[in-house]
N, C-alpha and C positions, 0 to 999 in steps of 0.2 A: 392208533396209528395215524388215522387221519388227523386228529390233532396236532401230533408231532409233525407231520408234513406241513400242515398249515403254519406251525411257528417257525420252521424252517423257511418256508417261502416269504414270509413276513420280514425274517431276517436279512434275507439276500435282498428283497425288494428294498428294504429300509436303508441298508448299506449302500446299495446303489444310488439311491435318492441323495445321502448324504454326500457322496463323491461327486455327484453332476452338478454343475453350475447351471443356474437359471440363464434365461437370454433375455437381455435388454432390447425392446423394440425402439430405435432411435428413428422416430418420425418427425416430420418437419412440425409439428406442433410443441416439439421439446425445445426448439431454439426460441430464444427471447426475441421479441417482435422489434425492441427498440436496438438491441445490440448485434444480434445475428449470431449469439453464442449459446452452445449448449454445454453447462458445466458437468461433464460426465462424471467428474471424480467424486460427486456427491449423490450419484445415483444409487439404487440397489443393485445388488448383484456381484459385487466385488468380494474376492475371496485374498487373503493375504498370508504370506509367511514372511518372518523377519530375517535378516541376513542375506548374504550374497548366495542365493540358492542355484545350484548346478543346473543348466538345462530349463531355468523357469520360464524360458519364452517358447517352449516346444508346444507344438498344437495339442498332441494326445498326453500331456503330462498329467499324472495322478494326483489330484488336488484334496485327496480325502483328509490328509493330516492340515490342511490349511484352514484358517478360520475367516469367518465372515467379518470383514473390517474394510471400511472406506478410506480412500487415500485423503478426502477431505477432513477425516478425524484425526488425522496426525498432528500431535501436539507435544509439547514440552516433556510432557510424563512419558513420552516413547522414546526420549533420548537415552543412551547407555551412560554409563558412569563417566565415560569421557567426552560427553557432550555430542554424540555421534548418533544419527539415525540412517539405518539403510534396511531395506525391505522390497519385496515384490509383490505386486497386486496383478490380479487377473479379472477379466470380464468377458463374458460372451455376449456379442451384440448382433444385431440383425437389421439391414437397412431395406425397408420395406419400398416396394414400387410406388413412385409418387410422381405427379406431373412436374415437369421442368425439374428434374432432378440434376443436381452439380454435385460431385463428390466433395465431402467435406474436407476442412483444414484441421490440423492440430496445433495447439496453441496451449503454452504453460504460462500462467501470470502469478509464479512465486519465483522466490530465490532460490529453492532448492532444484539441485541438478537432477535430471531424468533422462532417461531412455524409454523408447516407446517401440514396442515390437507388435506388428500385426500379422497373426499366422505364421509366427515364427521368425519372419524377417524384420529386420530394423527398419523403421519408419520414419524416426527423426530422434534427435538429441537435443536437450535443452540443458546447455552448461556442460560440464564433465564429471561424472559420477567418481573415476578415479577408485584407488584402493586405499588411500590414506589422504591426509590434510593437504599434503604437498602436491599430490597428483589431482585433487578435488578443484573444480572450477564452478562457482556458482552460475546459475541462470540470470542473466540480466534480461529481463522481459521487458524494459522500457524500449518503446520504439521498435519493438519487433512485428514482425507479420506471421500469421501462421504458416506452417509447413504442408503443402499439399498432399493429398492422398489419392488413391485409385480405388476406393471403395465403391462396390457396384450395387445396384438396388437387387432386391430380392437374395441376397447373400447372408450368409452367416460369418463372422469373424471372432476370433480371439485375441483380444488386446492384453498385452502384457506390459506392465509399467514397474521400471526399476527407479527406486527414488533413493538419494543419498543426500543428508542434510547435516549441517552442524549448528550449534546453538549460537544465539545472539551474544556476542562479546559485550553488549552494552546493557544487556539485562542484568538485574540483580540474582536471578535463578535461573536454572534451564528453561529456555523459551526460545523457539524457533524465531528465524527472522522473519519480519512483517507477517507475524502469525495470523493477523485478521485475514490474510490473502490465502492462507492455505487449503480453504476448499477450491480455490481456483487454479489446483495443480494440474489440471488437464481439462482442456476443452476441446469439443467438435466445434466447428466454424462452418457457417455458410458464406455466400459471397458479399453479404451485407456487412459481415463483420470487418473485412479487410478495408472498406471504403471508410468505415466508422473510425478504425484505428488510425489511418490516414488523416481523416479530416480532423480528428482530436488532435493530432500531435502537430499539425500545421497551424491549428489555432493556438495551441498551447505555445509554441515557436513565437508567433507573433507578439501575442501579449507578453510573453517573456521578455521579448525584445524591446517592445514598447514601454514597460514598466522599468526596465533597468535603464533605458536612455532617459527617462523622464527623472527617475530618482538620482542617478548619476550626476546627470546635468545641474539639477538643484542642489545637490549636496556640494558640488564643487564650486557652483557660483556663491553660495552663502559663505563657503570658507575662504574664498577670495575676497568678498565684500568684508567679512570679519577682519583678514589680514590687513586689509586696507584702514580700517577703523576698529582697533582693539578694545575701543571703550563702549563699543555697542554690544553689551550683554545680549539683547535680544536677538541680534543677528547670529550670535555664538549659539544661542538656543535654537534657531531654526537650523542652523547648520548640523547640529547633534541630532535633531530629530530626522532631518534628512538623510543623515549617515545611516540611521538605523534602518530606515526604508531601503537604501541602497544596498545595505548588507542582506537584508531580506530579499529583494530582487535579484541579487546576484546567486544567492545560495538556492533559489528555486531554480534558477536557470541552469546552473551546474549540475543539481541534483538530478535533473531530468534528461542530462545527456546520454547519449547512447553508448553503452560499453562501459558505464561507470560501475565499479565494483560496490560490494555492500557497505564495507567500512567508510569510504569517503561519502557515500550517500548518507549513511547514519549521521555522520559528521555534520554534514551539510543541514540535514534535517534539524539537528541540535541547535545549529548556529541560526538557523530561521527561526526556531522558537524562541531562543535569546532575544533575538530582534525584534520579535512580534511584541513580547512581553515588556521589553525595555521601552519600545516606543510607546506602547500603551500608557504605561506608568510614567511617562516623561511629558506627556501633553498638558498635565496640570501645572508643571514648572513653565513651560512655554506660555500658558494662559496667564499666569501669575505675573510674568515679566510683561507681556503685552498690556496688561491692564495695571501695571503699577501697583500691584497688590502683593503684601508682604505675607509670605505662607507661615502660619504657625508652627511651632515645633512641635505640637501634637499632630498636624496634619503631616508633617514629614515623616514622622515615626509611622503613623497610619499607611503611609503610602509605600516606606521602606519595608514594612513588615509584610504587608500583603503583597508587594511585589515578590519577595523571597519565598513566600507560601505559593503563590500561583505559578513561579518558574519552577519550583521543586515539583511541584504537581504535574505540570505539563512535560518535564524531561522525564519523570518516572512513570508517567503515562496512569497515574492513578485515578484521575477524574474525579467525579462526585460532586458533592455541594460545595468543596473548597474553592472550586472554580468561580462561584459566585461573588467572592471578594475582589473579582477583575472588575467587578461594577463599581467599586469605589473611586478609582480615579475618574470614572464617567460622571459620577455624582458632584465630585470637587470640581471639575471642568465645568458642569452645568452650573454650578453656583456661581464661579468666577463670571461666567458670560452673562447670566440673568441678573447679577448685581451689579455689573460693570459695562454693558454693552453700549452704553451712551458715550463712553470715552473713545470708541472706536473711530478711526479717521482714515479716509483714502484707501491706500493699498493694504492697510491692516485688516479690513474686512475679508479681503480675497484670501490673504495669509491664514487668518484664523479659520475661515471656512474651509480650505483645503485641509489644514490640519485636523478639523473636527470631522470632515466626512471620511477621511482616511482611518482615523481613529474609530468610527463607528463600525466601519469594514472590518477592522482587525479584530474588535470585540467579538464580533459575529465568528470570524475566522477561526479565533481561539476556542 
């Protein structure tokens, strides 16, 4: 009889433990010192249920049929046959008493649309989850600031996170948009985070504007000079090279604009990649012209073949050793420079130096 009672008691306790969520203690030490952010979506303690779950944000919801799954682990394999993901996540957190406490903010750094509920009340929305593709609106996290909360110390809260996302239309198979950012679907932020975001985008805007002004001016100047003297093939080469840089700078500036949707954002990134690779592989032709060198057929074939390989690799995000062939135009450029540098005169030094420095920078960038 005692054995039977013990077994029943263990079953009851075991069932209770299974249904009960653990509590995540969110202390100051969890916030990154450099960014001021705590990526709570990658922490332990989340439970998950797929679909649009009724009353999923309720405080006393029974989650015994939910599974342990972090929002950070959502991937293309979780999409349904229509390329859609929808699910609810829940976690219990506790804010300890700490000196100089400031209520944290909430921030999402992915394209997925989400709704955040704290103790059953809606606290924030990033994008619009909707019921279908027509009513869905992705979250544009660029230039956004966190949403403030009123979380108090020495208190426990239930955070419910509703997430909806669709697959990337530019990917060859089911892949979430900007899949490398999925772990950052939910941040808690301190006061340092806001300043960092503002400073980052102010600096970004300054350099975007400066780069666009320089490249667009040089491109326009060289095309005007070529129009005045169409026999100068070197000026035409300079104009084409600066045009690649101009396209790159414009693409970067527009892709980081506030309110941009994912499709134009992705298209601008593709345009940036094409501009970078094209410029890198065009530099040897510029140097060949400056030094009055005749480029052999085999070098042209090598540059053309490696150009297609690198461009395909970059656009498909394959990566790997194949990107090493991007060094080939660098070797060709160094060969022309070392074997013919004595022929440079006057302003040619400045032009060649400028193109080479930008070339090395973009090699590292790619």
